[in-house]
N, C-alpha and C positions, 0 to 999 in steps of 0.2 A: 520835017521839024515844025514842032507848035512850040507857038509863042506864047506866054501867058505871061503878062504884068513884065516882070525883070525876067524872067527863066525860059530858055529855050529849053525845051523836050526832044528829042530822037525819035523817031519814028518807031524804032525798035521798042519802047514807053508801054506803049497804046497795041501794036500787034504782035510781039513775042506771047507766049504762054507759058504762064510759068507761078512752081507752087512747091515751097521747100520742102523735101524727103529727106525727115533729118535720119532714118530709119537705112538710108542709101547713104547718105553721104557723112556721117555721121558728125556733123559740125566745122566739115574742113574749112569752113571761112575763118573760123578763128585761129589758125594754125599754120595755113598756106599764106603765101603772099611775101611781100619785100620786106613790110614792117607791119607793125600795129596799126590797130582800128585808128582812121581819119579822125581827129576832134577838133571841135569849131574853139574856138578861142573863148568863150563863154563855157565850153563846159569846163576846162580845168579847174576853176575854182570848186567849184559841183563835185567834182573826185574828188578833190583835200577832205570836200563838208563832210561827202558820205563813204569815206572810206574806211572807218571805226567800224559801222552799223555792214558793210560787204567781207571787211579780211574774216571773219567767222567762215564763210564760202569758200573763200580762198585754200587750196593746199600751199603745203607749207613751202614749198620753193617757190609759189609767187610770191608771195609775204618775203621770203628771204631777196628775191631781187627788187622787188616795189624799196625796201628797205636800203638795199647799195644803189638803186640805179634814180626810184622813182616812182612814181604812176603812170608818166607821161613822159615822152622824149623827143627830139625835132629828127624829121627822118630826111634822107638824102637831097630832097626839095625844100628844105628849110619849113616845113608844115609839122604842127603837131600830130602827134598819134599815141595810144597805149603803147607800153613797155612793153615788148616780149620777152620770154622766157627761152635764150641762147639761140635767138633770131627764130623764134616757129612762135608757140602760140603768145596769144596776149595773155597777160597778168592775172585778166579776171576772168580766163577760161577754169572751166575744171568738170573733172572728166565724172559721168552718173554713171550707174551699176551697170548700165549696157555701154558703156566704153563710150557715148557719145559726151561730143564739149558743150557744154551750157557755158550761157551766163552768169556770172557772180554778180554783176550790178540786176539784173534784170531779175535772176532768184529774188532777191533781198527784197525789190519794188514788189514783187506776184505777193510776196510773205507779207507786206506791207511796214514795212522796217524803212524802206525811204521812198520819196516820191519822185525820184529821177528812172526812168523807164532803164534807159541805157544811154552810148551816144548815139546821135541822130543818123553818122553813118554805119552801124550797124543794123537800125531801124531800118535803114532803104536799104540796105543789101540787095539786091547787085543792082541798085541805082547807084552809082557814083555822083557828086554834085562837085564840080571846079569852079570857081569862080574869074570871071576877068573884067575890065575897070567896069562894065554895064553891065553884062550878066552872068547868070549863075548858069549853067550846062548843067541839063542831066542827062546823064547817058546809061544806055544797058550796058553794064561791065560782063560782057560774054567770058566765061570761063568754063575746062571741062568739068570742074568738081562739082557744078551746077546741071548739068546732064541731066539727071535723072528729075530734078525741080522742072525741067522744060518739059521731059517726057510727060509726068506726072500731072502739069498744069496744062500740056495738051491734051489727055485724056477726060479732064476736067473741066476742059474748054473755059479756062481763069488765065484774064490777059494781066501781065505783070501790073498794069497800073490799079486793078482791082484787087490784087492780092495784096499791093504794097499800101491799101487808101489810106488805112491808118497812119504810119509814118509818111507820107504825102500829107496829109492834114495836117500833124502836128511839123512839119518842116515848111511848108509854105501855105496853109492855114485854109478852113470849111470854105470860104467864099473859090480862090483857086480853085478846090479839087473839083466843085463843082464847075468850074468854068470850064477845067480840063474834060467833066462829063459829057458837056456840052457841044464841046469842040466835035470828041469823040462819036457821039448820036445826031451829028447832021451831016 
């Protein structure tokens, strides 16, 4: 366990090798699970603001579900998450020509239509962050759908914290990440 500022990280984040292999998993993390992507309260108005620019990238069924249920909902634990289509894929997911799931928010971001990349929980996956009264707990979420990512990460010798450098900096800051690197390298 590593503690940096108010964050407690599991050792797996340092020790586990991981590189997403979308050709193999087809973006299964956007469709599998108990609910949509976890959302931070600050992200709710952002989703409202960007929706019109993201909508052209969405399949019609997603637009219909959003019109009926909204962009986000509350899960069983009382946390906000993206709405899903029939309790399956996130409403912001779309299938590309290879039947791989992509994120419409991220696509709009990459095309310069919006300045919000995607929910930070998606960007950080397979790291999940939960809050206690005093700490943020960052844990590696082991899941069979990511088996190929572990295999590729091991082959390339890329630790999870390096693979997720950009989203970790986005969530916790550059100074925090430099401190993590110092701890790992000592």
